[in-house]
ZAMARGU-4260 file (C-alpha; in steps of 0.2 Angstrom, whole numbers, plus 5000, padded with zeros to 4 digits):
<rodrens>
0) 5000/5000/5000 | 5007/5017/4995 | 5009/5030/5008 | 5008/5049/5005 | 5023/5059/5010
5) 5019/5073/5021 | 5027/5089/5015 | 5029/5102/5029 | 5031/5116/5017 | 5015/5112/5008
10) 5006/5112/5025 | 5013/5128/5030 | 5008/5136/5014 | 4991/5130/5015 | 4989/5137/5033
15) 4995/5154/5026 | 4983/5154/5012 | 4969/5149/5024 | 4973/5163/5036 | 4974/5175/5021
20) 4957/5170/5015 | 4950/5172/5032 | 4957/5190/5034 | 4951/5195/5017 | 4933/5188/5021
25) 4933/5197/5038 | 4939/5213/5029 | 4925/5212/5016 | 4912/5209/5030 | 4919/5223/5040
30) 4918/5235/5025 | 4900/5230/5022 | 4896/5233/5040 | 4904/5250/5040 | 4895/5256/5025
35) 4879/5250/5033 | 4883/5260/5049 | 4886/5275/5037 | 4869/5272/5029 | 4860/5272/5046
40) 4869/5288/5051 | 4864/5297/5035 | 4846/5291/5037 | 4845/5299/5054 | 4851/5315/5046
45) 4839/5314/5032 | 4824/5310/5043 | 4827/5327/5052 | 4830/5338/5037 | 4821/5329/5023
50) 4808/5318/5030 | 4797/5318/5014 | 4812/5316/5003 | 4809/5331/4992 | 4826/5340/4995
55) 4840/5328/4996 | 4833/5314/4986 | 4841/5301/4996 | 4833/5284/4993 | 4834/5268/5003
60) 4834/5258/4987 | 4851/5265/4982 | 4869/5265/4989 | 4872/5281/5000 | 4888/5283/4989
65) 4876/5288/4975 | 4866/5301/4985 | 4867/5319/4982 | 4881/5328/4991 | 4888/5311/4997
70) 4906/5306/4992 | 4913/5289/4996 | 4930/5282/4995 | 4933/5263/4997 | 4915/5260/5001
75) 4915/5273/5016 | 4907/5290/5017 | 4921/5303/5017 | 4913/5319/5012 | 4896/5328/5015
80) 4893/5342/5003 | 4876/5350/5005 | 4879/5369/5003 | 4863/5379/5000 | 4851/5365/5001
85) 4838/5374/5012 | 4842/5363/5027 | 4833/5370/5043 | 4835/5364/5061 | 4848/5356/5072
90) 4860/5343/5067 | 4853/5327/5075 | 4864/5318/5088 | 4870/5301/5081 | 4871/5306/5063
95) 4886/5314/5055 | 4896/5311/5071 | 4895/5292/5067 | 4904/5294/5050 | 4921/5288/5056
100) 4929/5291/5039 | 4922/5308/5036 | 4935/5321/5029 | 4925/5335/5022 | 4909/5343/5029
105) 4901/5357/5019 | 4884/5363/5026 | 4886/5382/5022 | 4872/5393/5017 | 4858/5384/5025
110) 4847/5388/5040 | 4855/5376/5052 | 4854/5382/5070 | 4859/5376/5088 | 4876/5377/5097
115) 4892/5372/5089 | 4891/5354/5083 | 4904/5347/5095 | 4900/5329/5091 | 4909/5331/5075
120) 4925/5330/5085 | 4922/5311/5085 | 4926/5311/5067 | 4945/5312/5068 | 4949/5312/5050
125) 4940/5329/5046 | 4951/5341/5038 | 4938/5353/5031 | 4923/5360/5040 | 4912/5373/5032
130) 4898/5379/5043 | 4897/5397/5037 | 4880/5406/5032 | 4869/5397/5045 | 4862/5402/5062
135) 4873/5393/5074 | 4875/5402/5091 | 4884/5401/5107 | 4902/5399/5111 | 4914/5388/5101
140) 4921/5375/5114 | 4938/5370/5118 | 4944/5361/5102 | 4959/5352/5110 | 4960/5335/5103
145) 4949/5338/5088 | 4954/5335/5070 | 4973/5333/5070 | 4974/5336/5051 | 4961/5351/5050
150) 4966/5363/5036 | 4950/5373/5033 | 4938/5380/5047 | 4925/5391/5041 | 4912/5398/5053
155) 4908/5415/5046 | 4890/5423/5046 | 4883/5414/5061 | 4879/5420/5079 | 4894/5412/5088
160) 4899/5422/5103 | 4912/5421/5118 | 4930/5422/5115 | 4940/5414/5101 | 4947/5397/5108
165) 4966/5397/5110 | 4965/5379/5105 | 4963/5383/5087 | 4981/5387/5088 | 4984/5368/5089
170) 4979/5365/5072 | 4996/5365/5064 | 4990/5361/5047 | 4977/5375/5046 | 4976/5384/5030
175) 4960/5394/5031 | 4952/5401/5046 | 4936/5412/5044 | 4927/5418/5059 | 4920/5434/5052
180) 4903/5441/5055 | 4899/5433/5072 | 4899/5440/5089 | 4916/5435/5096 | 4923/5446/5110
185) 4939/5448/5119 | 4956/5448/5112 | 4962/5438/5097 | 4974/5424/5102 | 4991/5426/5095
190) 4990/5412/5083 | 5007/5407/5075 | 5002/5394/5061 | 5015/5392/5048 | 5002/5386/5035
195) 4989/5399/5038 | 4985/5408/5022 | 4967/5414/5023 | 4962/5423/5039 | 4946/5433/5043
200) 4939/5440/5060 | 4930/5455/5053 | 4914/5462/5060 | 4914/5454/5078 | 4916/5463/5095
205) 4934/5459/5097 | 4945/5470/5107 | 4964/5473/5111 | 4979/5474/5100 | 4980/5464/5083
210) 4993/5451/5087 | 5010/5453/5077 | 5009/5436/5070 | 4993/5440/5061 | 4996/5458/5054
215) 5002/5450/5037 | 4983/5447/5033 | 4980/5466/5031 | 4967/5477/5038 | 4952/5470/5029
220) 4954/5454/5040 | 4950/5464/5056 | 4938/5478/5051 | 4922/5480/5060 | 4929/5478/5077
225) 4927/5495/5086 | 4938/5490/5101 | 4952/5482/5091 | 4968/5493/5088 | 4985/5492/5081
230) 4993/5489/5064 | 4987/5485/5051 | 4971/5495/5057 | 4971/5514/5057 | 4967/5515/5076
235) 4982/5517/5087 | 4983/5508/5103 | 4986/5519/5118 | 4995/5513/5134 | 4983/5513/5149
240) 4989/5527/5161 | 4988/5527/5180 | 4974/5539/5186 | 4980/5555/5192 | 4975/5560/5210
245) 4961/5572/5211 | 4965/5590/5217 | 4956/5586/5233 | 4965/5570/5238 | 4975/5570/5253
250) 4994/5569/5252 | 5001/5552/5256 | 5007/5549/5274 | 5025/5552/5276 | 5027/5563/5260
255) 5036/5579/5266 | 5037/5596/5257 | 5056/5592/5253 | 5050/5577/5244 | 5038/5587/5233
260) 5052/5600/5229 | 5064/5586/5223 | 5050/5578/5213 | 5047/5595/5204 | 5066/5597/5201
265) 5067/5580/5193 | 5052/5583/5181 | 5060/5600/5176 | 5077/5591/5172 | 5068/5578/5162
270) 5059/5591/5152 | 5075/5601/5149 | 5085/5586/5144 | 5071/5580/5132 | 5071/5597/5123
275) 5090/5597/5121 | 5089/5580/5113 | 5075/5585/5101 | 5085/5600/5096 | 5101/5590/5092
280) 5090/5577/5082 | 5083/5591/5071 | 5100/5598/5068 | 5107/5581/5063 | 5092/5578/5051
285) 5095/5594/5043 | 5113/5590/5040 | 5109/5573/5032 | 5095/5581/5021 | 5107/5595/5015
290) 5120/5582/5010 | 5107/5571/5001 | 5101/5586/4991 | 5119/5591/4986 | 5121/5573/4980
295) 5105/5573/4970 | 5110/5589/4962 | 5126/5582/4956 | 5119/5566/4950 | 5105/5573/4940
300) 5115/5585/4929 | 5110/5585/4911 | 5127/5577/4906 | 5125/5563/4918 | 5107/5559/4912
305) 5113/5559/4894 | 5127/5548/4898 | 5115/5535/4907 | 5104/5535/4892 | 5118/5532/4880
310) 5124/5518/4891 | 5106/5511/4891 | 5106/5512/4872 | 5122/5503/4870 | 5118/5489/4882
315) 5100/5488/4879 | 5090/5474/4872 | 5090/5481/4854 | 5101/5466/4849 | 5087/5454/4855
320) 5074/5463/4844 | 5060/5473/4852 | 5066/5484/4866 | 5057/5493/4881 | 5071/5505/4886
325) 5071/5518/4872 | 5054/5525/4875 | 5055/5524/4894 | 5071/5534/4894 | 5062/5550/4888
330) 5051/5549/4903 | 5065/5547/4915 | 5064/5565/4922 | 5045/5564/4925 | 5042/5546/4930
335) 5050/5533/4941 | 5047/5515/4947 | 5035/5513/4961 | 5038/5499/4973 | 5026/5491/4984
340) 5023/5492/5003 | 5038/5503/5006 | 5050/5489/5002 | 5068/5495/4997 | 5076/5487/4982
345) 5094/5489/4975 | 5088/5494/4958 | 5079/5509/4950 | 5073/5514/4933 | 5090/5518/4926
350) 5096/5501/4932 | 5082/5493/4921 | 5087/5504/4906 | 5105/5498/4908 | 5101/5480/4910
355) 5104/5467/4897 | 5088/5459/4892 | 5080/5446/4881 | 5063/5443/4875 | 5054/5429/4884
360) 5039/5429/4874 | 5024/5439/4867 | 5007/5436/4873 | 4989/5443/4874 | 4993/5456/4888
365) 5010/5461/4882 | 5028/5456/4880 | 5039/5448/4893 | 5057/5451/4895 | 5071/5443/4906
370) 5081/5458/4913 | 5098/5454/4921 | 5105/5469/4931 | 5123/5474/4933 | 5124/5466/4950
375) 5117/5449/4943 | 5099/5451/4949 | 5087/5443/4937 | 5069/5451/4935 | 5055/5448/4923
380) 5048/5464/4915 | 5032/5465/4907 | 5028/5478/4894 | 5009/5480/4893 | 4999/5484/4878
385) 4982/5490/4874 | 4979/5497/4891 | 4965/5509/4889 | 4964/5516/4907 | 4971/5532/4914
390) 4984/5535/4926 | 4973/5536/4942 | 4963/5520/4937 | 4979/5511/4932 | 4988/5515/4948
395) 4973/5511/4959 | 4971/5493/4951 | 4990/5490/4951 | 4991/5495/4970 | 4977/5482/4973
400) 4987/5469/4963 | 5003/5473/4972 | 4996/5470/4989 | 4992/5451/4986 | 5006/5441/4994
405) 5005/5422/4992 | 5017/5408/4989 | 5007/5403/4973 | 5007/5420/4966 | 5021/5428/4956
410) 5026/5443/4966 | 5024/5460/4958 | 5038/5471/4964 | 5036/5487/4955 | 5027/5496/4941
415) 5030/5511/4929 | 5017/5522/4921 | 5019/5535/4907 | 5008/5540/4893 | 5017/5528/4881
420) 5023/5515/4892 | 5017/5504/4906 | 5029/5491/4914 | 5027/5478/4927 | 5042/5471/4937
425) 5040/5453/4944 | 5051/5440/4951 | 5059/5429/4938 | 5052/5411/4937 | 5067/5401/4931
430) 5057/5385/4926 | 5046/5394/4914 | 5027/5391/4911 | 5017/5375/4913 | 5012/5377/4895
435) 5030/5376/4889 | 5034/5361/4901 | 5018/5352/4895 | 5018/5355/4877 | 5036/5362/4873
440) 5045/5347/4867 | 5036/5331/4863 | 5051/5323/4855 | 5062/5308/4861 | 5073/5319/4871
445) 5058/5325/4881 | 5057/5323/4900 | 5039/5319/4904 | 5029/5328/4917 | 5026/5314/4930
450) 5009/5312/4940 | 5015/5318/4957 | 5022/5335/4949 | 5006/5337/4939 | 4995/5335/4955
455) 5007/5347/4964 | 5005/5360/4950 | 4986/5359/4950 | 4986/5361/4969 | 4997/5376/4969
460) 4987/5384/4956 | 4971/5381/4965 | 4978/5388/4981 | 4983/5404/4972 | 4967/5406/4963
465) 4957/5403/4980 | 4967/5416/4988 | 4963/5429/4975 | 4945/5425/4975 | 4943/5425/4994
470) 4955/5440/4998 | 4951/5450/4983 | 4932/5450/4986 | 4918/5442/4977 | 4920/5454/4961
475) 4939/5451/4959 | 4943/5439/4945 | 4959/5434/4937 | 4951/5434/4919 | 4965/5425/4910
480) 4968/5408/4918 | 4978/5397/4906 | 4994/5386/4907 | 5005/5399/4900 | 5000/5410/4915
485) 5005/5396/4927 | 5024/5399/4930 | 5035/5387/4940 | 5049/5391/4952 | 5064/5380/4955
490) 5054/5368/4965 | 5042/5366/4951 | 5029/5374/4962 | 5015/5383/4953 | 5014/5402/4954
495) 5000/5412/4945 | 5004/5427/4935 | 4994/5441/4926 | 4981/5442/4940 | 4971/5458/4941
500) 4977/5464/4923 | 4960/5460/4915 | 4952/5474/4924 | 4964/5486/4914 | 4956/5480/4898
505) 4938/5481/4891 | 4928/5466/4895 | 4927/5462/4876 | 4946/5463/4874 | 4949/5453/4890
510) 4937/5439/4884 | 4945/5438/4867 | 4962/5434/4875 | 4958/5417/4882 | 4953/5407/4867
515) 4951/5389/4873 | 4948/5393/4891 | 4933/5404/4889 | 4917/5399/4898 | 4902/5397/4887
520) 4893/5412/4895 | 4908/5423/4890 | 4908/5416/4872 | 4890/5415/4868 | 4882/5430/4878
525) 4897/5441/4880 | 4894/5443/4899 | 4907/5450/4910 | 4921/5440/4918 | 4916/5432/4935
530) 4924/5421/4947 | 4913/5406/4940 | 4921/5410/4923 | 4938/5408/4932 | 4933/5392/4939
535) 4928/5386/4921 | 4946/5391/4915 | 4954/5382/4929 | 4944/5366/4925 | 4951/5367/4907
540) 4968/5369/4915 | 4965/5353/4925 | 4959/5344/4909 | 4975/5350/4901 | 4986/5342/4914
545) 4976/5326/4913 | 4976/5324/4894 | 4992/5332/4889 | 4982/5341/4876 | 4981/5360/4874
550) 4964/5368/4872 | 4958/5369/4854 | 4971/5357/4848 | 4959/5342/4850 | 4951/5334/4835
555) 4937/5321/4834 | 4933/5315/4816 | 4945/5328/4810 | 4933/5342/4817 | 4941/5354/4829
560) 4931/5355/4845 | 4936/5362/4862 | 4944/5351/4876 | 4929/5350/4888 | 4918/5344/4874
565) 4930/5331/4868 | 4933/5324/4886 | 4914/5323/4888 | 4912/5314/4872 | 4925/5301/4876
570) 4919/5299/4894 | 4901/5297/4888 | 4906/5282/4877 | 4915/5274/4893 | 4932/5276/4886
575) 4938/5285/4901 | 4956/5278/4900 | 4957/5286/4882 | 4956/5303/4890 | 4972/5302/4900
580) 4989/5308/4893 | 4999/5293/4887 | 5014/5299/4897 | 5004/5295/4912 | 4999/5278/4908
585) 5016/5270/4912 | 5013/5275/4930 | 5005/5261/4941 | 4991/5263/4954 | 4986/5281/4949
590) 4970/5277/4939 | 4959/5281/4954 | 4968/5298/4957 | 4967/5303/4939 | 4948/5299/4939
595) 4946/5309/4955 | 4954/5324/4947 | 4944/5321/4931 | 4928/5322/4941 | 4934/5339/4949
600) 4938/5346/4932 | 4921/5341/4925 | 4912/5350/4939 | 4922/5365/4935 | 4918/5365/4916
605) 4899/5363/4919 | 4890/5374/4906 | 4879/5381/4919 | 4889/5394/4930 | 4878/5391/4945
610) 4882/5373/4945 | 4901/5375/4946 | 4909/5374/4963 | 4918/5389/4970 | 4937/5388/4971
615) 4935/5386/4990 | 4926/5370/4986 | 4938/5364/4973 | 4953/5366/4984 | 4949/5352/4997
620) 4943/5341/4983 | 4960/5342/4975 | 4969/5340/4992 | 4961/5323/4993 | 4967/5317/4976
625) 4985/5312/4981 | 4992/5308/4998 | 5005/5322/4996 | 4991/5335/4992 | 4986/5339/5010
630) 5004/5343/5015 | 5011/5360/5012 | 5020/5363/4995 | 5037/5362/5004 | 5033/5346/5013
635) 5026/5338/4997 | 5041/5343/4988 | 5053/5336/5001 | 5043/5319/5001 | 5043/5319/4982
640) 5062/5323/4981 | 5065/5310/4995 | 5056/5296/4985 | 5065/5301/4969 | 5082/5301/4978
645) 5079/5284/4986 | 5074/5277/4970 | 5089/5284/4961 | 5101/5276/4974 | 5092/5260/4973
650) 5093/5260/4954 | 5112/5262/4954 | 5114/5249/4968 | 5104/5236/4959 | 5107/5240/4941
655) 5112/5222/4936 | 5097/5214/4945 | 5084/5227/4942 | 5075/5216/4929 | 5072/5202/4940
660) 5067/5212/4956 | 5049/5218/4958 | 5048/5237/4961 | 5041/5242/4979 | 5036/5259/4973
665) 5020/5259/4962 | 5024/5275/4952 | 5041/5281/4944 | 5049/5295/4953 | 5047/5313/4948
670) 5061/5320/4936 | 5073/5331/4946 | 5072/5349/4943 | 5091/5349/4943 | 5093/5338/4927
675) 5105/5344/4914 | 5091/5349/4901 | 5089/5367/4897 | 5074/5374/4907 | 5060/5383/4898
680) 5059/5402/4900 | 5046/5413/4907 | 5031/5411/4895 | 5021/5425/4888 | 5004/5429/4895
</rodrens>
């Protein structure tokens, strides 16, 4: 009788497979149970706010992941987005607070009431909470231990009162904090949050001094608080003085007449000394002023000016084609560069005239130049064209533009205005524009733009545009969002350029300059540019990143159509994979992220403006696309560079055995910004 040999290895493998199967089954059952729990929580919410099912259209016969305003990830509810749905009442206990994977809560612009919904603190993964435009009341509780990854807290236009919790300062990732138009009182806590970019406490009952850590947000963030003082507000804080004794008060015991005489003498000595110091100070200032006037007279002699102009003509940019110096030189005596916020720079108009320069590109707004000063400083100078506004209107608008300070905006350093010339001086962006990087070189020597970098660029552009829309007010628009106006610094971080320039042109002229990015209402009805038309243009930009195709360079059956329509036609036929850039298809495990960004883009390019999200809604959606997205730009860059560096080392170490070793990283590393290929220059607008 044959006996079967017992193989210990086979037995061990069988046990492992059995254990794995058991774990997978348990996970599947747990996932189903978790989704069922989420469904019960949402049903409780619906029964309070929509018992008849006429508002939300949440039906028990369908999965909650298909319900209006509900977003799921891996069969768990992660986002509740119900802005302006007419919800009235108090958020019921045991509803949203039981959604353990909840990340985004947007209930703004409803009629919700009651105290601050502290039960949401049970949702540890929340990073965006939008409760503005409701009727919540009472104090905001101590938020210690709530939401460790919170980035957006929006509580504006409610009836919250009491003091602003100091515990908000514990949200180290906080990007937006809007507490405006409530009834908060007391001092503003001295928040020192490195990532805080958008801040507003206007129209409350706050008092005391504006903390030094928050003065960078400008006076608009603090207006409407009568008892608030200090920079950047106009009201100056006065130090409290000890009350003077009344004339009828009795002298202190033990105070002799001699003591009073000594006190009077001391006061007299202080006054005399102060006057003497003041006289010496005035004399010193007069001497300095006289020397400076003498110096100016010497430097502004006609011969000196003519020599400077001659030098400018000799070293100007004529050799590179079109120049900006020749016509500006004639205005030197009557005009000068105007710098922003009193900042001192080591160059002036004559330095620009003497600078060697080259044309970077010509665009719809004007011509951009790269100017290299004699001390090696590199600037970007934009020579505007077709400006129809007068000096006062031009300066008013440019002063507004110059006050915007954000890491994802190209800083405007100075401007020049004359009858014939209008110049803008910006920081130089060494890596050129997104358009050049994405479409410039499609040959075999091209370095492809990897997925992580594209997400990083999209997120940076979204943060910059969100800042413009929120800080500039509801009527401030960019008006010319396109890939050639997304410039890149050395870390390949996106910086928006040309913001605020559309207001210097007629609405018809501005609309005609963004072919391929124009919203339907601008093209068809010639309506004025709005923030919703900016959102549409940003949606086209996202589609450009996803498809690798430039707007109006797409064809279907040899008929030219715009990019959003082409994407919609492909997706409608369920060819979603055909939409994405072929350069992205070699990366593994990013399909879900690409589809997520595609969904955001399609919301932005909705043909009906009122159905498009605001940029404040778009930003958290993009932050959820990729794990690096919720980090700051620097942190994301460091992680990306770290992954790239480690993969490079691994590649060199295992060069011989690479083909036989499976990769542990699902996506190829990002190309380094320090590669030897020539970077593209500043693109034209």
